[in-house]
N, C-alpha and C positions, 0 to 999 in steps of 0.2 A: 341683352334684352331679358327682362324678368318674365317669369311665367305668367304673372298677372297681366302684364302689358300684352304678351302674346295672345292670351285668351280674349283680351279686349279687342284686338284686331279681328279675331275669328268671329266675335259677336257682330261686329260691323259688316263683315263679309256676308254672314248669314242673313242679316236683315236686308241687305242689298239683294241677295238672291231671292228672298221670299217676296220681294216686290214684284217679281215675275214668276209667281208660284207655279202657274200652269206650265210655263216653259221649262222650269226646273224639273217638275214631275214627269213631263213628257220625255225629257232627256234621259231620266233614270229608266223609264219603261223601255226606251229604245236600247239603252246599254244592256239591260237585263235580257231582252229578246236576242240581242246580238251574241251575247255570251252563251245563252241557251242554245242557239244554233250551232256554235262551236262544240258544245258538249254533245249535241245530237250527232254531229259528224263522227266524233270518236266513238260513241255508242254504236252507231250503225257499222262502223269499221270492225269493232269487236264483236258485233252480232254476227258478222260474216266469218271472222277468222278466230273468234273465241278469246285469244290472248295475243299480246304483243310482248315478245321476249319473256313469256311466262307470267305476264301481268294481266290479270283479268279486269273487267270493267270497274268493280269497286275499288281496286288498287289503283287503276288509272284515274278514277274520279278523285281519289286521295291526293295523287300527284298534282293534277290540274287545279284542284280547289286550293291547295296550299300555295301554288304559284300565283294564282289570281288574287287570293286573300292578302298575301304579303305584298304583292305589287300595289294593291289598292291602298293599303296602309301607308307604305313608303311614298307612293306617288301623290297621295293627298298633300303631302308636305313639299315634294320636290319636283313633280312633273312640270307644272306651269311656270314656276320661276326659272328652272334650269333650261327648259326648252324655249322660253321667251328671252333668254339672255342675249342670244344673237341679235335679235331685233332691238333690244334695249341698248346694246352697244352701237349698233349701226346708226340709230336715231339720236344717240347721245343722251338717252334717258337714264342710263345706269348711274350717271353722276349724282343724281338726286338721292340715290340710296347710299352713296358713299359719303355725303357731306353731313348726314344726320349724326347726332352724338350717341348712336347706338350701333351695335354690331351689324354690319351690312348683310351678313349671311342670314342672321335671324330675321332681320327686317324684310328681306326678300321673301323668305319662307312664310312669314306671317301675312305679308301683303298679297301673296298669290295662292294662299291655301285654297285647295280645291275640294269643295263639298260634294262635287258630282260623283266622287268615287264611292259614295254611300251605296249606290246600285251595285258596284262590283263586290262590295263587302257583303251585301245581303245575299246575292246569288251564290257567291263562293262559299259563304258560311253555311248556306242551306245544303249545298252539295257535299261539303265537308262533313256535316252532321250525318247526312244520309250514308256516306261512305263508311264512316266509323261504325254506324249501326249495322253494317253488312260485312265488317271485318272482324276477325278474332284477335283484336289487340289486347295483350295482357297488361292491363292498366294497374300500376301501383303508384305510390307517391313519387318515386323517382321518374317513372315514365311520364307522369302527368306534368311534373316540373320541366322535364326535358322537352316535352311537346310545347309547352308555353314559351320556353326560352327559344325554341326552334322557330316559332312564329315571329318572335321579336327579332331574332337574328336575321331571318329571311327578309323581314321588312326593312332592316338596315342595309342588307345587301341590295335590295331593289332600289332603295333611296340612294345608295352610293353609286350604283350604275348611272342613275340620272344625274347625279352631281358631277360625274366624270364628263358627261356630255356638256354640261354648263361650263366646266372648267376648260374644255376644248375651245369654247368661244372666247374665253379670256386670253388664251394663248395664240389662237389662230383665226378667231372671229367666226368663220363659217363652221357650223356644227350640225346643220340639218341632216346631213348624210349619216352622221354618227347616231342621231336619234333613230333613223330608219334601220340602221344596222343593229342597233341594241334591241329593237322590238322584234326583229327577225330572230336574233339569238335567243331572246327571252322565250319565244314560242317553242324553241327546241326542247326545253326542259319540261314541256307537257308530256313528254314520252320518256321511257326509261333510258338512262344514259348508256346502258349496255347495248342498246339498239344501234348505236352510232360507231363510227370507226375510231381507232385508237387516237387519232389526231384530235378529233372533236372532243373525245373524253378528256384529253390532257388540257385542251383549251378551257373547257367548262369546269375543270377542277382547279387548275393552277394559274391560268391567266386571267380569266373572267369567271370567278368561282361560283357561278350560278347553280351548279349542281348541289351546293350545300344548302340551297333554299328548300328543296323538296326531295330530291333523289336520295341523298345520303341519309337524311332523317327517316325516310320511308324504309330504307334497308334495315335500319335498327328497329323501328317501331313494329314493322311487319315481320321482323325476325327472318328476313331473307338472307342476311349475312351477319356473321358474328366477327366483329372487328372492333377492338377497343378504341381505335382511332375515330370511330363514328361518334364517340362521346364528346369529341372536341367541336362538333358542329356548331353548338350555340355561341362559341367565341369568335367564329369566323366573321359573322356579320358586324359585330362591334369594331373589330380590327379593321375591316375593309372600310367601314364608314369613317372611322378616324383618319384613315389614309386619304380618302377622297376629299374630306373637308380640309385636310392639310394642303392638298394639291390646289383646291379651290382658293384657299387664302394666299397661297404663293402666287397664284394667278392675279388675284386682286392687287397684291402689293406691286406686281410688275405692270399692271394695267395703267395706260396713260391716255386713254381715250381713243375713239374710233379713227381720229385723224392722225394718230402717231405712226 
């Protein structure tokens, strides 16, 4: 699918959402209030204990905001199509995305693009800007480029995690429990990885590399650890995304319909 055609789909979706403008705006307000409540809980926790594993509130805000911002970007493309895949297969509706003369993966992403994540982007970006204003990050050209590529890589990691859920539907049909599990794991990285056991650290580094979304970049940018391996963070997301897209396409090639 060409970029021009992809954006044509997005314009159609946006026009549809704007037909129910009040509903769309109320949904955004609700999401902003929901995330604000989550931030408040962490702030209250730190107001009592001062730090978590040596991380103060501005540093925690930095971790949380990167997690939410990258999730919002990645999920805008992949949340709805990948978590809808189970029902598309059960109802036999997936077939109509496979018979069109365009890439079915791109077609799904374009058809189910979710503008609702604008709310997540707004509140996480606001918290990120506030946290950076209260942190002594030594910004140079390299650090700025590293940070931008970290956000891009993190968005790819978040998208890749959701694509894995959709891929599970193609192989085993039922995937709802995978979605529930993923979101529980994703919330874990709102806190420093060092606060968890060695097993969890290994899982979030090597099996489901979500620690590369915010924890490892924060170690480097906040100068909490000097390790040249942290410079590899921006390439993890693209590699993981390519792997998950490959798994998804393998699943599509094996897919024979819900009745198979």
